[in-house]
GUDRENTI-663129 format. One record per residue (C-alpha): residue number from 1; residue in one letter; chain; z, y, x. Coordinates in Angstrom, 1 decimal. Layout:
# GUDRENTI-663129
+-----+------+------+--------+--------+--------+
| pos | code | unit |      z |      y |      x |
+-----+------+------+--------+--------+--------+
| NUM |    A |    A |      Z |      Y |      X |
...
+-----+------+------+--------+--------+--------+
//
This chain:
# GUDRENTI-663129
+-----+------+------+--------+--------+--------+
| pos | code | unit |      z |      y |      x |
+-----+------+------+--------+--------+--------+
|   1 |    M |    A |   89.9 |   86.5 |  100.2 |
|   2 |    A |    A |   88.4 |   83.7 |   98.0 |
|   3 |    D |    A |   88.1 |   85.7 |   94.7 |
|   4 |    K |    A |   85.6 |   88.5 |   95.3 |
|   5 |    K |    A |   86.6 |   90.1 |   91.9 |
|   6 |    N |    A |   90.2 |   90.5 |   93.0 |
|   7 |    G |    A |   91.5 |   92.7 |   95.8 |
|   8 |    F |    A |   94.5 |   90.5 |   96.9 |
|   9 |    H |    A |   94.4 |   89.1 |  100.4 |
|  10 |    F |    A |   97.1 |   86.5 |   99.8 |
|  11 |    P |    A |   98.0 |   83.8 |   97.2 |
|  12 |    Y |    A |  100.0 |   85.3 |   94.3 |
|  13 |    M |    A |  101.3 |   84.7 |   90.8 |
|  14 |    I |    A |  101.6 |   86.9 |   87.8 |
|  15 |    E |    A |  105.1 |   86.5 |   86.2 |
|  16 |    E |    A |  107.1 |   88.2 |   83.5 |
|  17 |    T |    A |  110.1 |   90.1 |   84.9 |
|  18 |    T |    A |  113.3 |   90.7 |   83.0 |
|  19 |    D |    A |  113.0 |   94.5 |   82.9 |
|  20 |    K |    A |  109.5 |   95.7 |   84.0 |
|  21 |    G |    A |  107.1 |   93.4 |   82.2 |
|  22 |    L |    A |  104.4 |   91.6 |   84.2 |
|  23 |    G |    A |  104.5 |   91.7 |   88.0 |
|  24 |    V |    A |  102.8 |   90.4 |   91.0 |
|  25 |    F |    A |  104.7 |   87.9 |   93.2 |
|  26 |    A |    A |  103.6 |   86.6 |   96.6 |
|  27 |    G |    A |  102.8 |   82.9 |   96.8 |
|  28 |    K |    A |  103.7 |   82.9 |  100.5 |
|  29 |    A |    A |  105.4 |   85.1 |  103.0 |
|  30 |    I |    A |  103.4 |   88.2 |  104.0 |
|  31 |    R |    A |  103.7 |   89.5 |  107.5 |
|  32 |    Q |    A |  104.8 |   93.1 |  107.9 |
|  33 |    G |    A |  101.9 |   95.5 |  108.3 |
|  34 |    S |    A |   99.4 |   93.1 |  106.5 |
|  35 |    I |    A |   97.0 |   94.4 |  104.0 |
|  36 |    V |    A |   97.9 |   92.9 |  100.7 |
|  37 |    W |    A |   95.3 |   94.5 |   98.4 |
|  38 |    R |    A |   92.2 |   96.6 |   98.5 |
|  39 |    H |    A |   89.9 |   98.2 |   95.9 |
|  40 |    V |    A |   87.0 |   95.9 |   95.1 |
|  41 |    P |    A |   83.7 |   97.5 |   94.1 |
|  42 |    G |    A |   83.3 |   97.1 |   90.3 |
|  43 |    Q |    A |   87.0 |   96.5 |   89.8 |
|  44 |    Y |    A |   88.1 |  100.1 |   89.2 |
|  45 |    V |    A |   86.9 |  103.1 |   87.3 |
|  46 |    V |    A |   87.3 |  106.8 |   88.3 |
|  47 |    Y |    A |   87.8 |  109.3 |   85.5 |
|  48 |    D |    A |   87.5 |  113.0 |   85.6 |
|  49 |    E |    A |   89.9 |  114.9 |   83.4 |
|  50 |    Q |    A |   87.4 |  115.4 |   80.5 |
|  51 |    T |    A |   86.3 |  111.8 |   80.4 |
|  52 |    F |    A |   89.9 |  110.5 |   80.6 |
|  53 |    N |    A |   91.0 |  112.9 |   77.8 |
|  54 |    A |    A |   88.1 |  111.7 |   75.6 |
|  55 |    L |    A |   89.1 |  108.1 |   76.3 |
|  56 |    I |    A |   92.8 |  108.4 |   75.4 |
|  57 |    A |    A |   92.0 |  110.7 |   72.4 |
|  58 |    K |    A |   90.8 |  107.5 |   70.5 |
|  59 |    M |    A |   93.9 |  105.4 |   71.4 |
|  60 |    S |    A |   97.2 |  104.7 |   69.8 |
|  61 |    R |    A |  100.3 |  106.3 |   71.4 |
|  62 |    S |    A |  101.3 |  103.0 |   73.0 |
|  63 |    D |    A |   97.8 |  102.5 |   74.5 |
|  64 |    V |    A |   97.9 |  106.0 |   75.9 |
|  65 |    V |    A |  101.3 |  105.3 |   77.5 |
|  66 |    Y |    A |   99.9 |  102.1 |   79.0 |
|  67 |    Q |    A |   96.8 |  103.9 |   80.4 |
|  68 |    L |    A |   99.0 |  106.6 |   81.9 |
|  69 |    E |    A |  101.3 |  104.0 |   83.5 |
|  70 |    H |    A |   98.2 |  102.4 |   85.1 |
|  71 |    V |    A |   96.2 |  105.2 |   86.6 |
|  72 |    F |    A |   96.8 |  107.1 |   89.8 |
|  73 |    G |    A |   95.3 |  110.0 |   91.8 |
|  74 |    L |    A |   94.2 |  110.4 |   95.4 |
|  75 |    K |    A |   94.2 |  113.5 |   97.5 |
|  76 |    D |    A |   90.6 |  112.8 |   98.4 |
|  77 |    L |    A |   89.6 |  112.9 |   94.7 |
|  78 |    P |    A |   91.3 |  115.9 |   93.2 |
|  79 |    G |    A |   91.1 |  116.2 |   89.4 |
|  80 |    C |    A |   90.3 |  112.5 |   89.0 |
|  81 |    L |    A |   92.3 |  109.4 |   87.9 |
|  82 |    I |    A |   91.6 |  105.9 |   89.1 |
|  83 |    R |    A |   92.2 |  102.8 |   86.9 |
|  84 |    V |    A |   92.3 |   99.5 |   88.7 |
|  85 |    L |    A |   90.7 |   96.7 |   86.6 |
|  86 |    D |    A |   92.0 |   93.6 |   88.5 |
|  87 |    D |    A |   95.5 |   92.2 |   88.9 |
|  88 |    G |    A |   96.2 |   95.0 |   91.4 |
|  89 |    E |    A |   97.2 |   97.1 |   88.5 |
|  90 |    L |    A |  100.4 |   95.2 |   88.4 |
|  91 |    I |    A |  101.5 |   96.1 |   91.9 |
|  92 |    N |    A |  104.7 |   98.2 |   92.0 |
|  93 |    H |    A |  103.1 |  101.7 |   92.4 |
|  94 |    S |    A |  106.2 |  103.8 |   92.6 |
|  95 |    S |    A |  106.7 |  106.0 |   95.6 |
+-----+------+------+--------+--------+--------+
//
């Protein structure tokens, strides 16, 4: 991984899609089972509910929607939301 501020482990491009906005596209084939991205220290923030609510209280509706579309929770951090700050936020995060 050449860029220490980015969690990707393969060459990639950011491109506009026809229906979902910006997306991450692999720059080369990725072998099944490979790690494609990891959290990088300093490239994410963890919010508790109170802090996140205070953050979005100051935002426009569209900015709130964007934030909500780009945070996720983990079983190991109940009551918290994580916001990725590198291009990893553009990975398809649907189940």
